[in-house]
C-alpha positions as CSV (number, residue, x, y, z in Angstrom):
1,M,0.0,0.0,0.0
2,S,1.3,3.5,-0.9
3,D,0.9,6.3,1.5
4,L,0.8,10.0,0.5
5,T,1.4,12.7,3.0
6,V,-0.1,15.9,1.8
7,D,1.6,18.9,3.3
8,L,-0.7,21.7,2.3
9,A,1.6,24.5,3.6
10,L,4.4,23.0,1.5
11,L,2.2,23.0,-1.6
12,K,1.4,26.7,-1.1
13,K,5.0,27.5,-0.5
14,S,6.0,25.5,-3.7
15,A,3.4,27.4,-5.7
16,K,4.9,30.7,-4.6
17,Q,8.4,29.5,-5.4
18,L,7.3,28.3,-8.8
19,K,5.8,31.8,-9.5
20,A,9.2,33.3,-8.4
21,I,11.0,31.0,-10.7
22,H,8.8,32.0,-13.6
23,R,9.4,35.6,-12.8
24,E,13.2,35.0,-12.7
25,F,13.1,33.2,-16.1
26,S,11.1,36.0,-17.5
27,D,13.5,38.7,-16.3
28,I,16.7,36.9,-17.4
29,D,17.0,39.1,-20.6
30,E,18.2,42.0,-18.5
31,W,21.6,40.4,-17.7
32,K,22.4,38.7,-21.0
33,G,24.1,41.8,-22.5
34,E,26.1,42.2,-19.3
35,I,27.4,38.7,-19.5
36,R,28.4,39.1,-23.2
37,S,30.2,42.3,-22.6
38,A,32.1,40.9,-19.6
39,V,33.7,38.1,-21.7
40,G,36.8,39.3,-23.7
41,A,38.2,36.4,-25.7
42,S,36.3,36.0,-29.0
43,E,36.2,32.1,-28.8
44,L,34.9,32.3,-25.3
45,K,32.4,35.0,-26.2
46,S,31.2,32.9,-29.2
47,A,30.7,29.8,-26.9
48,M,29.0,32.0,-24.3
49,T,26.7,33.4,-26.9
50,D,25.8,29.9,-28.2
51,F,25.1,28.8,-24.6
52,I,22.9,31.9,-23.9
53,D,21.0,31.5,-27.2
54,N,20.4,27.8,-26.4
55,W,19.3,28.7,-22.9
56,D,16.9,31.2,-24.4
57,D,15.2,28.4,-26.4
58,N,15.0,26.1,-23.4
59,R,13.8,28.9,-21.1
60,K,11.0,29.8,-23.5
61,R,9.9,26.1,-23.5
62,L,10.0,26.0,-19.7
63,L,8.0,29.3,-19.4
64,E,5.4,28.0,-21.9
65,S,5.1,24.7,-19.9
66,L,4.6,26.6,-16.7
67,E,2.0,28.8,-18.3
68,N,0.2,25.8,-19.9
69,V,0.1,23.8,-16.7
70,G,-1.3,26.9,-14.8
71,K,-3.9,27.5,-17.4
72,W,-5.0,23.9,-17.6
73,L,-5.3,23.6,-13.8
74,K,-7.2,26.8,-13.6
75,E,-9.6,25.7,-16.3
76,H,-10.0,22.0,-15.3
77,A,-9.2,21.6,-11.6
78,T,-10.2,24.7,-9.7
79,P,-13.7,24.2,-8.5
80,S,-15.8,26.9,-7.1
81,K,-16.2,26.9,-3.3
82,G,-18.7,24.3,-2.2
83,A,-19.0,22.6,-5.5
84,D,-19.8,18.9,-5.4
85,P,-16.8,16.9,-6.7
86,T,-19.1,14.6,-8.5
87,D,-20.6,17.5,-10.5
88,L,-17.2,18.6,-11.4
89,V,-16.2,15.1,-12.6
90,V,-19.3,15.0,-14.7
91,E,-18.3,18.4,-16.2
92,L,-14.8,17.2,-17.0
93,L,-16.1,14.0,-18.6
94,S,-18.6,15.8,-20.7
95,R,-16.1,18.2,-22.4
96,D,-15.4,17.5,-26.0
97,S,-11.9,16.1,-26.0
98,P,-10.9,14.4,-29.3
99,N,-8.4,11.6,-29.0
100,V,-8.6,11.7,-25.2
101,D,-9.7,8.7,-23.2
102,L,-11.7,9.9,-20.1
103,S,-13.1,7.7,-17.4
104,S,-14.3,8.3,-13.8
105,G,-13.8,6.3,-10.7
106,E,-12.2,6.6,-7.3
107,V,-8.8,7.0,-5.9
108,D,-8.8,5.7,-2.3
109,G,-12.5,6.6,-1.9
110,A,-12.2,10.1,-3.5
111,V,-14.0,10.8,-6.8
112,A,-11.6,11.0,-9.6
113,V,-11.1,11.3,-13.4
114,R,-8.5,9.4,-15.4
115,R,-7.4,11.1,-18.5
116,E,-5.2,9.4,-21.2
117,F,-3.9,10.7,-24.5
118,V,-1.0,10.8,-26.9
119,A,0.7,14.2,-27.1
120,K,2.1,14.8,-30.6
121,A,5.7,15.4,-31.2
122,D,6.6,19.1,-31.5
123,P,10.2,19.5,-32.9
124,S,9.8,23.3,-32.9
125,H,9.8,23.0,-29.1
126,G,12.5,20.3,-28.8
127,V,10.0,17.5,-28.4
128,E,11.1,15.0,-31.1
129,V,8.8,12.1,-30.4
130,A,5.2,11.7,-29.3
131,S,4.5,10.7,-25.7
132,R,1.7,8.9,-23.9
133,R,0.2,10.7,-20.9
134,V,-2.0,9.5,-18.1
135,E,-3.4,11.9,-15.5
136,Y,-5.5,11.2,-12.5
137,I,-7.4,14.2,-11.2
138,A,-8.9,13.4,-7.7
139,S,-10.9,15.5,-5.2
140,V,-9.2,15.8,-1.8
141,P,-11.4,14.0,0.7
142,G,-13.3,16.4,3.0
143,D,-12.4,19.5,1.0
144,P,-14.3,19.9,-2.3
145,A,-12.3,23.1,-3.2
146,R,-9.1,21.1,-3.4
147,W,-7.9,18.7,-6.1
148,F,-4.9,16.4,-6.5
149,V,-3.3,15.7,-9.9
150,A,-0.9,12.7,-10.5
151,A,0.6,12.4,-14.0
152,S,2.8,10.1,-15.9
153,S,4.3,10.4,-19.4
154,T,6.3,8.0,-21.5
155,V,7.6,7.7,-25.0
156,G,7.8,3.9,-24.6
157,G,10.4,2.4,-26.9
158,G,10.0,5.3,-29.3
159,N,6.3,4.7,-29.9
160,P,3.8,5.8,-27.3
161,R,1.5,2.8,-28.1
162,D,4.2,0.1,-28.1
163,E,4.6,-2.7,-25.5
164,L,6.9,-0.8,-23.2
165,A,4.5,2.1,-23.1
166,E,1.6,-0.3,-22.3
167,V,3.6,-1.8,-19.4
168,L,4.5,1.7,-18.0
169,V,0.9,2.8,-18.2
170,E,-0.3,-0.4,-16.5
171,W,2.4,0.2,-13.8
172,F,1.2,3.8,-13.2
173,D,-2.4,2.6,-13.0
174,A,-1.3,0.0,-10.4
175,V,0.4,2.8,-8.4
176,M,-2.8,4.8,-8.5
177,A,-4.9,1.8,-7.5
178,T,-2.8,1.5,-4.3
179,F,-2.7,5.2,-3.6
180,R,-3.8,6.1,-0.1
181,W,-4.5,9.5,1.5
182,R,-2.8,10.3,4.7
183,F,-3.0,13.8,6.3
184,E,-0.8,14.9,9.2
């Protein structure tokens, strides 16, 4: 049996830290020129410029991911105060989501939605292969305004629908089947 200790204060602190990281990543442009001007040797300056440009691409992807996760959570997993979790699960299941497998059930007695889909490759963002994603969105027992999301992603052996991907999805489903809430 798996136990999960949910430290709500730590979650709030982490959210604030994540926001600060996003702000730092967004403000990094200010010091790039300073770094370039501080390096004298042309070979070192060229290497530093390549590194900074590569970092810019990766930073943009990270910022987009942070924004996308925030938007998705706000849209799908932020219930209004006092909303019945069952009603929200029905709403999630009724959304038109092409190529997404949605099902409902329970995670250790809490109402939940299981969402599975294949995310397409996006070479323009450095994602060279498609990936299979499985997400569990579960209401936190005793607090209908709070939700828990557990997610897994795999490229399998290069094909998100191959035998390795199937085994990894089954493993994640087994982890979630043994998930237990524990509050301290």
